[in-house]
Every structure is written in C-alpha cells, then in structure tokens.
N, C-alpha and C positions, 0 to 999 in steps of 0.2 A: 589132558594133564592139567591139573590145577595150577593157576598162576600164583606165584608167591605174593603174599599179602604185604604190600608196601604202604606203610602209613604215611599220610601227608604230614608235613612238618606242622607242629602246633604253633599257636600264636606266640607262645613263649620262645620257641625255638627260632621263629622268624625275627622277633624283636631282639634276640640275642645277637643277630648279625649286625644290626645297627642300633646301638643303644641310644635312648633319648638323651640329648645333651652332649653326645659324643662329638668329637671333631669331624667324624665322617658325616653325621647328620647335619652339622653346621655347614660343612662344605657343600653338601647336596642342596640345602636350602638356599645358600648363597648363589650357587650356580643357576638355580631356577630364576633368580631375579636379574641375572646378568644379561646384557644386551649384545647381540651380534652387531657387526658393522652395518649390515643391511637394516637391522631394526633401528639403529641410531640414525641412519639416513632417512628412513621412512617416518619416524616419529618427529623428526626435526624439519621435515620437508626439504631435506638437502639431498646430496647425491653421494654415492659411495666414494667418488673421487674427492669430494670435499672432506668427508670424514677422514680419509687416508691422508690428505694433505695436512690437516690440522694435527694428526698424530705424528707425521714426519716433522712438523714444526715444534713438537713438544707441548702443544696446547692440550691435546687429549692424551690420556694415559690409560691404556687397556689394563684391566685387573689381572688378566692372565690369558693364556692361549690354550685352545683345546688340543687334544692329541693330534688333530688334523692340521693344526697351525692357525686356526681361525681365532681372531681376537675377540675377547669378551670384555664389555665395559660395565662399570658400576652405573647405577641410575644417576648418580651425581654428575657423571660425565655428560649425560644427556642435557642436564640444565646448563652445564658449561658450554656445550656445543650451541645451544639455542641462544645463549647470551652473546657468544662470540659472533654468531650469524647476524643478530640484530645490530651489534656494534659495527660490523663490517658494512651492513646496509646503510647505517647512519653516516658512513664515510670515514670511519677511523682506520688508520693503517694497522698492519699486523704488529708493528713495533709498539704502537700506542696501546693496542689491546694487551699485548704481553706485559707492558708496564702496569696496566690496571690489575691484571691477574696476579702479578708478583708483588703487589703492595704489601700484603700481610707477610709473605715469606721473606721479603727483603728487610723488614723492620726488626729492630732489636727488642721491642717490647710491644705490648698491646696498645699502650697510649701512643707510641710512635707510629704504629700501623694505622691507628684511627686518624691521627693528625695528617699523615701522608695521604690516606684515602680521601679525607674531606677536601684536601687541597687538589688532588688529581681529579676527583669527580666534579669538583666545583668548576674547574676549567672546562670539562666536557659538557656539563650542564649549560654553561653560558653559550658554548658553541652550538649546542642543539637548539637552544631557544632562538638563536639568530637564524639557524637553518629553518626552523619551523615558521618563522616570520616570512622568510622568502618562499617557502613551499606553499604556505597558505595563500600568499599573494598570487603566486603562479597558478595555483589550483583555481582560484576565483576568476583569474583572467582567462584561463583556458576553458573553463565551464561556460563563461559568458560568450566567448568566441564560438564555441561549439553550438550554442543556441542560435547565435546570429547567422552563421554560415549555413545552418540547416535550412534557412530560408532560401538558399541559393540552389537547392537540389532540383527545383522545378525550372531553373534557368535554361533557356534554349537559345539565348542570344549569342551566336558564335561570331558576330561582327564586332561588337563592342568589348567583349570579354578578351583579355582581362583589363584593358587600358582604362575603361570608363566605369568600372565597378563602383567607384566612389560616388557616382551620380545615380546609382540605382536606388529605388525606394527601399529596398531591403536594408541598405546602409543608411540612407538619409533619414529614416524614421527614428534613428537613435540620436539623441543629443550629442553623445560622444561614443567613440568606439574604443574597445579595449585594445591594448597594445598589440596583442597577437593578431587581431583582425587587420590592423593597419599594416603589420609586417607581412603576414601571409597573403593578404589580398592586394598588397602594394598600393595602399590608399594613404595619401598624404593627409595628415591631421588638419592642415590648413585648408586643403581642398575640400575635405568633408565639412569643415566648419563653414566654409563659404557657401556650400549648397544648402545649409540648414539655417543660416543666419542672414537676415536682410540688413545691409549696411545703411546707416543714416544717409540722407540726401547730400549732406555736406561732404561725407567721405566719398560718395559716388562721384561728385563733381571734382574733388581733388584727384581721384584716380584717373578721371577722364583727362584732366589737364596734364598729368604726368605722362599719360600715354601719348 
C-alpha cells in the first residue's frame, strides 16, 4: 500500500512560525546570551554559593527564570560580579560596595551622580594606594626572606638550631636581614649586627670595663 505523500514544510512555512524581528525571535536571541548561575560562577572564577549570596543581597539581578526555576543573568551582571569580587578582595565591605554600585541610582541628576562618584571613588583610590604601598613592601620582604632561608634547607645542625641561627654564615653573610627573617628565625637585629660588624677598640674597652 502506497504511503501518503507528505510534503516537508517549505522555507516560507518555517519562517512563518518565527518571523524576523518578531518578539519571539528577539526573546530566543536574548535567551541564547543569558548566563546560568553555573556559567556566572565559572566565568568569574567564583562559586555557585558566591553567586547566590550576591543575588540574595540584591547585588546581582537575574533577568528571568527558566520553566525549571533556574536563574538566567544578562552579560552585564557578569561584569558586575567580577567587579564586586575584586572590590571584596581589595578589602571593601559589602556596605561599601553597595554604596558604590548605588551612586548613580541614588543621584537626582547626571551631574550629581558624577560628583558623588568622583568623591566616593576618590576615597577608595586613596585607600588602595596605601594598601598597595604596604603590599609591595610586604612582598619584597617575603621574597627576600624566602631567598635567604632557602639556604637553610641543607642545615643538619640539630644542636644549635634554633637558638644560634643568627651566628650561622647563611645569616651573617647579609649586611642586614629583612624583618620576616628576624621574626621567623628569632634573630635579634642587634645580635646579627654584632656578628657582622667589628667594633672599634675604644668601644671594646668600654664594654669590657662595664662588664
């Protein structure tokens, strides 16, 4: 028995279902660029818990939910998440971040928003510069400490360690020791200085008399 001849829908018929420029096409295109919670977390090197936390705090706003209840976010929310993450790592509190994000929304005009933004951001820039100074100093100190104590990896002296480390050549070969070495290796700055500096004869005599 011959099967009935069923024609495939023509291109025109298919296009009629979703017309170019229609709201349906716009919604489909928009949905294709929306990000799930998991994608937001992955692209920002965050966690699902972090994304959900910021949503609960009103910092992130999902564009809509799928039929299954999954949140979908605009790409602009990813930029927002990454900025907030950086601000948090820089030490800003959640309230400080919210104040920055709400600068434009809280202003009565564009000029007022700009003035408020310059003022608020100026304070944060000053704080960040001060933190950078401290962080750079600490980085240099720790890097120098790491290089110096690496010389102790071959140490097998279980008798003098750790009380006489300040007299070891690994330490005394340096005119001065970074703060981290002195603290971590319990080395007095004065004691180290004494092992690397020869006092004048007059000072030695004075010390002997005081003794």
